ROTITOR-289207 format. One record per residue (C-alpha): x, y, z; residue in one letter; residue number from 1. Coordinates in nm, 2 decimals. Layout:
<recs>
u	v	w	r	k
X	Y	Z	A	NUM;
...
</recs>
This chain:
<recs>
u	v	w	r	k
5.23	19.34	6.06	X	1;
5.40	19.64	6.23	X	2;
5.69	19.61	6.48	X	3;
5.47	19.63	6.79	X	4;
5.25	19.34	6.66	X	5;
5.56	19.14	6.59	X	6;
5.69	19.19	6.94	X	7;
5.36	19.09	7.08	X	8;
5.35	18.76	6.88	X	9;
5.72	18.68	6.95	X	10;
5.73	18.76	7.32	X	11;
5.38	18.70	7.44	X	12;
5.17	18.47	7.21	X	13;
5.44	18.23	7.09	X	14;
5.57	18.14	7.44	X	15;
5.22	18.08	7.57	X	16;
5.13	17.85	7.28	X	17;
5.47	17.67	7.32	X	18;
5.40	17.64	7.70	X	19;
5.07	17.46	7.65	X	20;
5.21	17.24	7.38	X	21;
5.51	17.14	7.59	X	22;
5.29	17.08	7.90	X	23;
5.06	16.86	7.70	X	24;
5.36	16.65	7.58	X	25;
5.50	16.63	7.93	X	26;
5.19	16.54	8.13	X	27;
4.99	16.34	7.88	X	28;
4.99	16.20	7.53	X	29;
4.64	16.33	7.46	X	30;
4.57	16.61	7.21	X	31;
4.59	16.96	7.35	X	32;
4.26	17.05	7.51	X	33;
4.13	16.69	7.53	X	34;
4.07	16.70	7.91	X	35;
3.99	17.07	7.94	X	36;
3.63	17.00	8.05	X	37;
3.76	16.81	8.35	X	38;
3.98	17.10	8.47	X	39;
3.92	17.22	8.82	X	40;
3.70	16.92	8.92	X	41;
3.76	16.66	9.19	X	42;
3.62	16.34	9.32	X	43;
3.31	16.19	9.16	X	44;
3.23	16.52	8.98	X	45;
3.57	16.47	8.81	X	46;
3.47	16.11	8.72	X	47;
3.15	16.23	8.55	X	48;
3.34	16.50	8.36	X	49;
3.58	16.23	8.23	X	50;
3.29	16.01	8.14	X	51;
3.15	16.28	7.92	X	52;
3.48	16.32	7.75	X	53;
3.55	15.95	7.67	X	54;
3.21	15.79	7.64	X	55;
3.15	15.88	7.28	X	56;
3.38	15.66	7.06	X	57;
3.38	15.44	6.76	X	58;
3.23	15.10	6.82	X	59;
3.44	14.82	6.66	X	60;
3.32	14.49	6.53	X	61;
3.44	14.17	6.71	X	62;
3.63	14.08	6.40	X	63;
3.81	14.42	6.40	X	64;
3.99	14.31	6.72	X	65;
4.22	14.06	6.54	X	66;
4.34	14.34	6.31	X	67;
4.36	14.60	6.59	X	68;
4.59	14.38	6.80	X	69;
4.86	14.43	6.54	X	70;
4.87	14.80	6.65	X	71;
4.78	14.76	7.02	X	72;
4.94	14.44	7.14	X	73;
5.26	14.34	6.96	X	74;
5.59	14.36	7.15	X	75;
5.80	14.65	7.02	X	76;
5.99	14.57	6.70	X	77;
5.85	14.21	6.68	X	78;
5.56	14.02	6.54	X	79;
5.49	13.86	6.87	X	80;
5.18	13.89	7.08	X	81;
5.21	14.06	7.42	X	82;
5.02	13.81	7.64	X	83;
4.97	13.91	8.00	X	84;
4.84	13.57	8.11	X	85;
5.12	13.34	7.99	X	86;
5.48	13.31	7.87	X	87;
5.38	13.15	7.54	X	88;
5.55	13.27	7.22	X	89;
5.25	13.36	6.99	X	90;
5.32	13.50	6.65	X	91;
5.06	13.75	6.53	X	92;
4.78	13.59	6.32	X	93;
4.89	13.24	6.39	X	94;
4.74	13.00	6.65	X	95;
4.42	13.20	6.69	X	96;
4.17	12.99	6.89	X	97;
3.97	12.75	6.79	X	98;
4.00	12.46	7.01	X	99;
4.26	12.43	7.29	X	100;
4.35	12.17	7.56	X	101;
4.68	12.31	7.69	X	102;
4.85	12.63	7.76	X	103;
5.03	12.77	7.44	X	104;
4.78	12.59	7.21	X	105;
4.64	12.92	7.08	X	106;
4.55	13.28	7.18	X	107;
4.21	13.45	7.18	X	108;
4.03	13.77	7.28	X	109;
4.01	13.81	7.65	X	110;
3.75	14.04	7.81	X	111;
3.95	14.13	8.11	X	112;
3.63	14.29	8.24	X	113;
3.42	13.97	8.17	X	114;
3.15	14.01	7.92	X	115;
2.89	13.82	8.13	X	116;
2.91	14.10	8.38	X	117;
2.75	14.34	8.13	X	118;
2.54	14.08	7.94	X	119;
2.76	14.09	7.63	X	120;
2.61	14.43	7.55	X	121;
2.77	14.68	7.30	X	122;
2.97	14.89	7.30	X	123;
3.15	14.73	7.60	X	124;
3.18	14.40	7.41	X	125;
3.44	14.53	7.17	X	126;
3.60	14.81	7.37	X	127;
3.97	14.76	7.32	X	128;
4.06	14.93	7.65	X	129;
3.97	14.61	7.84	X	130;
4.02	14.35	7.56	X	131;
4.36	14.18	7.53	X	132;
4.50	13.88	7.33	X	133;
4.57	13.61	7.58	X	134;
4.64	13.24	7.60	X	135;
4.32	13.04	7.54	X	136;
4.37	12.79	7.82	X	137;
4.45	13.06	8.08	X	138;
4.16	13.27	7.96	X	139;
3.93	12.97	8.00	X	140;
4.06	12.90	8.35	X	141;
4.01	13.27	8.45	X	142;
3.66	13.24	8.32	X	143;
3.45	13.53	8.46	X	144;
3.60	13.53	8.81	X	145;
3.69	13.87	8.96	X	146;
4.04	13.99	9.00	X	147;
4.18	13.96	9.35	X	148;
4.47	13.84	9.57	X	149;
4.54	13.46	9.59	X	150;
4.76	13.29	9.86	X	151;
4.66	12.93	9.80	X	152;
4.61	12.88	9.43	X	153;
4.42	12.59	9.28	X	154;
4.57	12.68	8.94	X	155;
4.88	12.87	8.83	X	156;
4.97	12.96	8.47	X	157;
5.31	12.94	8.31	X	158;
5.38	13.31	8.39	X	159;
5.26	13.29	8.75	X	160;
4.90	13.41	8.72	X	161;
4.69	13.24	8.99	X	162;
4.33	13.12	9.05	X	163;
4.20	13.05	9.40	X	164;
4.02	13.19	9.70	X	165;
4.06	13.56	9.76	X	166;
4.30	13.62	10.05	X	167;
4.33	13.95	10.23	X	168;
4.03	14.09	10.05	X	169;
3.85	14.26	10.34	X	170;
3.63	13.96	10.41	X	171;
3.57	13.86	10.05	X	172;
3.67	13.49	10.01	X	173;
3.52	13.37	9.68	X	174;
3.74	13.25	9.39	X	175;
3.94	13.52	9.21	X	176;
4.21	13.55	8.95	X	177;
4.54	13.73	9.03	X	178;
4.76	13.84	8.73	X	179;
5.13	13.88	8.79	X	180;
5.27	14.20	8.95	X	181;
5.40	14.33	8.61	X	182;
5.05	14.38	8.48	X	183;
4.84	14.45	8.79	X	184;
4.84	14.82	8.73	X	185;
4.75	14.77	8.36	X	186;
4.43	14.58	8.46	X	187;
4.35	14.82	8.74	X	188;
4.36	15.11	8.50	X	189;
4.14	14.91	8.25	X	190;
3.88	14.87	8.53	X	191;
3.90	15.24	8.62	X	192;
3.84	15.32	8.25	X	193;
3.54	15.08	8.23	X	194;
3.34	15.22	8.53	X	195;
3.42	15.57	8.42	X	196;
3.34	15.54	8.04	X	197;
3.02	15.35	8.12	X	198;
2.93	15.49	8.46	X	199;
2.57	15.53	8.35	X	200;
2.54	15.15	8.29	X	201;
2.72	15.02	8.60	X	202;
2.39	14.99	8.80	X	203;
2.28	14.72	8.57	X	204;
2.60	14.51	8.57	X	205;
2.63	14.20	8.78	X	206;
2.97	14.13	8.96	X	207;
3.09	14.11	9.31	X	208;
3.36	14.37	9.23	X	209;
3.09	14.64	9.17	X	210;
2.85	14.81	9.41	X	211;
2.61	14.92	9.13	X	212;
2.65	15.29	9.19	X	213;
2.76	15.55	8.94	X	214;
3.00	15.72	9.18	X	215;
3.23	15.48	9.36	X	216;
3.12	15.19	9.12	X	217;
3.34	14.94	9.30	X	218;
3.28	14.73	9.61	X	219;
3.50	14.85	9.89	X	220;
3.73	14.54	9.88	X	221;
3.77	14.56	9.51	X	222;
3.84	14.94	9.52	X	223;
4.12	14.88	9.78	X	224;
4.29	14.61	9.57	X	225;
4.27	14.80	9.24	X	226;
4.40	15.13	9.39	X	227;
4.69	14.94	9.55	X	228;
4.77	14.76	9.22	X	229;
4.76	15.10	9.05	X	230;
5.02	15.24	9.30	X	231;
5.25	14.94	9.30	X	232;
5.26	14.90	8.92	X	233;
5.30	15.25	8.76	X	234;
5.21	15.32	8.40	X	235;
5.46	15.16	8.16	X	236;
5.58	15.25	7.81	X	237;
5.37	14.95	7.69	X	238;
5.05	15.11	7.83	X	239;
5.13	15.46	7.69	X	240;
5.19	15.31	7.34	X	241;
4.87	15.10	7.37	X	242;
4.67	15.40	7.48	X	243;
4.78	15.59	7.17	X	244;
4.71	15.29	6.94	X	245;
4.36	15.24	7.08	X	246;
4.29	15.61	7.04	X	247;
4.37	15.57	6.67	X	248;
4.10	15.29	6.64	X	249;
3.83	15.42	6.88	X	250;
3.88	15.79	6.90	X	251;
3.89	15.80	7.28	X	252;
4.16	15.75	7.55	X	253;
4.21	15.59	7.89	X	254;
4.25	15.90	8.12	X	255;
4.41	15.69	8.40	X	256;
4.71	15.62	8.17	X	257;
4.74	15.98	8.05	X	258;
4.71	16.11	8.41	X	259;
4.77	15.83	8.67	X	260;
4.68	16.08	8.95	X	261;
4.32	16.07	8.84	X	262;
4.27	15.74	9.02	X	263;
4.39	15.89	9.34	X	264;
4.16	16.19	9.30	X	265;
3.86	15.97	9.25	X	266;
3.92	15.66	9.46	X	267;
4.24	15.73	9.65	X	268;
4.14	16.01	9.89	X	269;
4.32	16.29	9.71	X	270;
4.05	16.57	9.70	X	271;
4.25	16.83	9.52	X	272;
4.12	16.95	9.18	X	273;
4.25	16.82	8.86	X	274;
4.45	17.06	8.63	X	275;
4.55	16.88	8.30	X	276;
4.79	17.15	8.22	X	277;
4.93	17.19	8.57	X	278;
4.80	17.40	8.85	X	279;
4.74	17.78	8.79	X	280;
5.07	17.96	8.74	X	281;
5.26	18.05	9.06	X	282;
5.56	18.28	9.10	X	283;
5.87	18.12	9.27	X	284;
5.96	18.46	9.42	X	285;
5.64	18.47	9.62	X	286;
5.57	18.27	9.93	X	287;
5.46	17.92	9.83	X	288;
5.30	17.63	10.01	X	289;
5.53	17.37	10.16	X	290;
5.47	17.03	9.99	X	291;
5.77	16.85	10.14	X	292;
5.57	16.64	10.39	X	293;
5.29	16.53	10.16	X	294;
5.51	16.50	9.85	X	295;
5.87	16.44	9.95	X	296;
6.01	16.44	9.60	X	297;
5.98	16.67	9.31	X	298;
6.09	16.66	8.94	X	299;
6.16	16.99	8.76	X	300;
6.11	17.01	8.38	X	301;
6.17	17.29	8.13	X	302;
5.89	17.38	7.89	X	303;
6.04	17.16	7.63	X	304;
5.94	16.86	7.85	X	305;
6.31	16.78	7.94	X	306;
6.35	16.67	8.30	X	307;
6.62	16.88	8.45	X	308;
6.66	16.71	8.79	X	309;
6.48	16.54	9.09	X	310;
6.51	16.71	9.42	X	311;
6.35	16.70	9.77	X	312;
6.04	16.91	9.74	X	313;
6.16	17.14	10.01	X	314;
6.44	17.24	9.78	X	315;
6.23	17.33	9.48	X	316;
6.25	17.70	9.52	X	317;
6.63	17.69	9.59	X	318;
6.69	17.48	9.28	X	319;
6.47	17.70	9.06	X	320;
6.64	18.01	9.18	X	321;
6.97	17.88	9.05	X	322;
6.82	17.83	8.70	X	323;
6.78	18.09	8.43	X	324;
6.47	18.30	8.39	X	325;
6.18	18.11	8.23	X	326;
5.88	17.88	8.29	X	327;
5.92	17.55	8.46	X	328;
5.69	17.25	8.53	X	329;
5.73	17.11	8.88	X	330;
5.58	16.77	8.95	X	331;
5.55	16.69	9.32	X	332;
5.56	16.31	9.39	X	333;
5.48	16.08	9.69	X	334;
5.64	15.75	9.58	X	335;
5.48	15.56	9.86	X	336;
5.12	15.65	9.79	X	337;
5.16	15.71	9.41	X	338;
5.00	16.06	9.44	X	339;
5.14	16.35	9.25	X	340;
5.05	16.71	9.16	X	341;
5.19	16.96	8.91	X	342;
5.26	17.34	8.91	X	343;
5.38	17.58	8.65	X	344;
5.64	17.81	8.80	X	345;
5.75	18.14	8.64	X	346;
6.09	18.26	8.74	X	347;
</recs>
């Protein structure tokens, strides 16, 4: 390699490769390029592109789930099951149901998206992205009722999950199950995954939460509840770790954990295109669009994925001008709506 070639590699190629690697780490946990076929798409066209990315995956056996839970659903550093329906203290591979009469008797495999809705059909039946270990009693009480909001519960579990008539559900008043606030976003993103991964099958599923279309998929009342839960309960470290663990078992991912803004772009009214590696490069010395009203806050990262500071979005250019020359990732955020967008900025 001559000196000119070395300069090209060191000054041009290496920084570009590093930029893409760093951006991938910063904005998602997916392998580099995993979401490239969804780039530039929006709304239901984006949803279809995501379907094509995640639909093909390894189908597990029902027995595999007991073993998979060791990777996907143990509390960090413990041998305890992470149960989102109760406060019971289950040790992994003990107290697996059988029979139960009371809460904390045993735990089993909960289809958070009830299996009767899709007629127990594969591969949905064993898809880990909506299957969780939960207390047998609470699981039985939840039955196959939809998720919703409950004001006057007929049953309340030990951790506060509720069963009762749907309240404030845009006219829907049938019995629903409401998980506690800490996990509402988890379940919403599980549901976004299900109707995206299997969007070609939704028309044959039977549930009041669904409208049997490939596009919106959800009934209006259910869509409104799920998108609100998604906004109110952001992605947690638990979900990120679980997404990575399920990927190791099934070979696919939940896009709505990797990129929470996808839910807004499909169901939340954000019609801007999706760029998994950030929006096309802009130059901070040029005139840029003012995002301060739609996205009042901004986070500035270096290309190593280190967050440098949070600022008012109107101050982004001023802040970057005080930094050394380089490439930065700016994530614009609206904390009220949960919407966000990214740009790569070259100074």
